[in-house]
C-alpha positions as CSV (number, residue, x, y, z in Angstrom):
1,M,26.7,-123.4,8.6
2,W,27.0,-119.4,7.7
3,E,24.5,-117.6,6.6
4,M,25.5,-115.6,3.8
5,R,23.4,-112.1,4.4
6,N,23.3,-109.2,2.6
7,I,21.7,-106.0,3.0
8,E,21.3,-103.3,0.5
9,W,21.6,-100.0,0.7
10,H,18.0,-98.8,-0.7
11,A,16.7,-101.0,2.4
12,V,18.9,-98.7,5.3
13,P,16.4,-96.3,6.4
14,Q,13.6,-99.1,6.8
15,L,15.7,-100.9,8.9
16,L,16.3,-97.5,10.8
17,K,12.7,-97.1,12.2
18,G,12.3,-97.2,15.7
19,I,16.1,-96.0,15.9
20,G,15.7,-92.7,16.4
21,A,15.9,-89.6,14.2
22,A,19.7,-89.4,15.3
23,A,20.6,-92.7,13.9
24,L,18.5,-91.8,11.0
25,D,20.4,-88.6,10.6
26,I,23.6,-90.4,10.2
27,A,22.6,-92.6,7.9
28,N,21.1,-90.3,5.3
29,G,24.3,-88.3,5.9
30,H,28.5,-88.7,5.3
31,S,28.3,-91.8,7.3
32,R,25.8,-93.6,4.9
33,K,29.3,-94.8,3.0
34,D,29.6,-97.1,6.5
35,C,26.7,-97.2,8.1
36,W,26.9,-101.3,8.3
37,L,25.8,-101.3,12.1
38,A,22.4,-100.2,10.9
39,S,20.5,-103.0,10.1
40,W,22.2,-105.3,13.2
41,I,20.4,-102.4,15.7
42,P,17.1,-105.0,16.6
43,L,19.2,-107.4,17.2
44,I,21.7,-105.8,19.5
45,R,18.6,-104.3,21.5
46,E,17.3,-107.7,21.6
47,R,20.7,-109.3,22.9
48,A,22.0,-106.1,24.9
49,N,18.9,-106.6,27.1
50,G,19.6,-103.4,29.0
51,V,23.1,-104.1,29.9
52,P,25.9,-102.0,27.9
53,V,27.0,-102.8,24.8
54,L,31.0,-103.5,25.0
55,E,32.7,-102.1,22.1
56,L,36.1,-102.8,21.3
57,G,38.1,-100.2,19.4
58,C,35.7,-97.2,19.3
59,G,38.0,-95.1,16.9
60,Q,36.4,-91.9,16.4
61,G,32.9,-92.8,17.6
62,H,30.8,-93.8,14.6
63,D,29.6,-96.9,15.6
64,T,29.1,-95.7,19.0
65,L,27.3,-92.6,17.9
66,M,24.9,-95.1,16.0
67,M,24.1,-97.1,19.0
68,T,23.7,-94.3,21.6
69,S,21.4,-92.8,19.1
70,A,19.2,-95.9,19.2
71,G,18.8,-95.8,22.6
72,L,21.9,-98.3,23.4
73,K,24.1,-98.2,26.7
74,V,27.5,-98.4,25.3
75,I,31.0,-98.8,27.0
76,A,33.7,-98.3,24.7
77,I,37.7,-99.0,24.6
78,D,40.5,-97.9,22.3
79,S,44.0,-97.6,22.9
80,S,44.8,-94.3,20.9
81,S,43.7,-91.0,23.5
82,A,43.5,-89.1,20.4
83,M,40.7,-90.8,18.9
84,L,38.9,-91.3,22.3
85,E,38.9,-87.4,22.9
86,R,36.9,-87.1,19.0
87,A,34.4,-90.5,20.5
88,R,33.9,-88.2,23.6
89,C,32.6,-85.2,21.7
90,K,30.5,-87.2,19.2
91,A,29.3,-89.7,21.4
92,P,29.1,-87.8,24.7
93,L,26.3,-90.7,26.3
94,A,28.9,-93.5,26.3
95,R,31.5,-94.4,28.5
96,F,34.9,-94.6,27.5
97,Y,38.2,-96.5,28.5
98,D,41.8,-95.9,27.3
99,R,42.3,-99.3,26.9
100,D,44.4,-102.1,24.6
101,L,42.3,-104.6,23.1
102,R,45.1,-107.1,25.1
103,C,44.2,-106.2,28.4
104,D,41.5,-106.7,30.7
105,F,37.6,-105.8,29.4
106,P,36.0,-103.2,31.5
107,V,33.2,-105.1,32.3
108,Q,32.7,-108.8,33.3
109,R,29.2,-109.5,31.4
110,A,28.0,-108.5,28.5
111,G,25.2,-109.7,25.8
112,V,26.4,-108.0,22.5
113,V,30.1,-107.2,21.9
114,V,30.8,-104.7,18.9
115,A,34.5,-104.8,17.3
116,S,34.6,-102.7,13.6
117,L,37.8,-103.6,11.9
118,S,39.9,-104.0,15.5
119,L,40.9,-107.2,15.6
120,H,43.1,-107.5,12.7
121,Y,46.2,-106.2,14.5
122,F,47.5,-109.0,15.9
123,G,49.7,-112.2,15.6
124,W,47.4,-115.4,15.2
125,N,47.9,-116.6,18.9
126,E,47.1,-113.0,20.4
127,T,43.6,-112.6,18.0
128,M,43.0,-116.2,19.6
129,E,43.1,-115.3,23.1
130,I,41.2,-111.9,22.4
131,V,38.7,-113.7,20.5
132,G,38.6,-116.1,23.7
133,R,38.2,-113.5,26.4
134,I,35.2,-112.2,24.3
135,K,33.5,-115.3,24.4
136,Q,34.1,-115.7,28.2
137,V,32.9,-112.0,28.7
138,L,29.5,-112.8,27.1
139,V,26.3,-114.5,28.3
140,P,24.8,-117.3,26.7
141,G,22.7,-115.7,24.1
142,G,25.3,-113.0,23.5
143,V,26.4,-111.9,20.2
144,L,29.8,-110.5,18.6
145,L,29.6,-108.3,15.7
146,C,33.1,-107.5,13.7
147,R,34.8,-106.8,10.7
148,L,38.1,-108.2,9.8
149,N,40.1,-107.2,6.8
150,S,39.6,-109.1,4.1
151,T,42.5,-110.9,1.9
152,R,41.0,-108.7,-0.8
153,D,41.5,-105.4,0.9
154,V,44.3,-104.5,-1.5
155,N,44.0,-100.9,-1.3
156,F,44.9,-100.9,2.9
157,G,47.7,-103.7,2.7
158,A,46.6,-107.0,1.7
159,K,49.5,-107.1,-0.9
160,G,53.2,-105.6,-1.3
161,H,54.1,-105.9,2.4
162,R,56.8,-107.6,4.4
163,E,54.9,-110.8,5.8
164,I,55.4,-111.5,9.3
165,E,53.6,-114.8,9.5
166,R,50.6,-115.7,7.0
167,N,48.3,-112.9,5.7
168,Y,49.9,-111.0,8.4
169,Y,51.8,-107.9,7.2
170,M,54.0,-104.7,8.1
171,V,52.2,-101.7,6.4
172,H,53.6,-98.7,6.6
173,G,55.1,-99.2,10.7
174,Q,51.6,-101.0,11.5
175,T,50.9,-104.9,11.6
176,K,47.7,-105.9,10.0
177,R,46.2,-109.7,9.6
178,F,44.0,-110.1,6.6
179,F,41.4,-113.3,6.6
180,D,40.1,-115.0,3.7
181,Q,37.2,-117.3,4.2
182,G,38.9,-120.1,5.8
183,D,40.9,-118.1,8.6
184,V,37.4,-116.4,9.6
185,Q,35.7,-119.9,10.4
186,R,38.9,-121.2,12.2
187,L,39.0,-118.3,13.9
188,F,35.5,-118.7,15.2
189,S,35.2,-122.6,15.1
190,D,33.5,-123.0,18.1
191,W,31.2,-120.2,18.1
192,E,27.7,-120.5,16.5
193,P,28.2,-119.0,13.0
194,L,25.1,-116.5,12.4
195,S,26.2,-114.6,9.5
196,L,29.3,-114.0,7.2
197,V,29.4,-111.7,4.3
198,E,32.5,-109.9,2.6
199,K,31.5,-106.6,1.8
200,V,33.1,-103.3,0.1
201,T,32.6,-99.9,2.0
202,H,33.8,-96.7,0.4
203,R,33.9,-94.9,3.7
204,F,38.1,-94.3,4.0
205,G,38.0,-92.6,0.7
206,M,39.1,-95.9,-1.3
207,P,37.1,-99.0,-1.5
208,K,38.3,-101.3,1.2
209,T,37.1,-104.8,1.9
210,A,36.5,-106.7,5.1
211,W,34.4,-109.6,6.3
212,E,30.9,-108.8,8.3
213,I,30.4,-111.1,10.8
214,A,27.8,-112.2,13.4
215,V,28.4,-114.9,16.0
216,G,26.8,-116.0,18.9
217,V,27.5,-118.1,22.1
218,N,24.8,-120.9,23.1
219,Q,22.2,-120.4,25.3
């Protein structure tokens, strides 16, 4: 069963206790608009167990900084050289690789994989293949924390664009997939479901609706 899990913003400072002053500063600043990973830091620490966290699609390093500020070791990949340069400046304690998600990962084993808004650019078969490789990398008891575009994400392409396959569109020259709850459950049908919540973030100028998901590998 999927646990419907909600975190109120007024609780974020309490959740961040013990993470470190730098991470708290992040939450109290502009990034508070999208501080989704803060409540998961204790779980990440527990499941990482001293092994680097693998971050897929780090972008400008927003989540990377949150994790390294919490004392976590992070190995991050992204396919954009420009984004990686920004991420290196923002989170210099992490290790970065210029790599497409469809290529081999730079680690063989991980206790935690984080993929925020990076797994929804591919056809269904490619998406399934990537998720399968993530599961192979995770140790027993490992966790994947990710966010995926929701079919309600109309401000960012869920409506009015050429459909390539079901819920998969060409949006201003970029392919994007959008997920309903059934899609999410089908994608992770052979995982241990931990949490599934549809949330709205305001980090990107307009309200963006996405699924926040935690799934695990059975011990």
